[in-house]
C-alpha angles and dihedrals in degrees: 000000000000123000131234117277118256125227099258090047091053090049091050090049092051094047091044089056089049093239131144119225092260092049092048092047090050092049092055099035097244134117125266088245090057090054089049091050091048093050094046090051095239091118130021121214116248118266089254092051090048089054092049091049091051091048092051090049090052090048091048090052092047094245098119127039116240111277137186092243090067100045118091114244113242128202114240112253091229135008123212090245092051093046092051091049091050091051091050091051092049091049094049091047093052094047 
């Protein structure tokens, strides 16, 4: 099993990918402060986060093909139920 990433390693990864702290934070869905805490060694990322960072590095280097495990899940902008409810509200408001 792989270990958690240390602060200097995270910093090297970020710089190697050519990303600023805000860009790195956005890529992994964390705050800039979290990236700063990781890089200073105050906080270590979880094992799962470390694995995701490693996978993204491999993807960035072209070692691993894109996979679903690396992509960030996004909420759908609208669900069919929500859309139907919105249509009903609009119809009742115009009547």
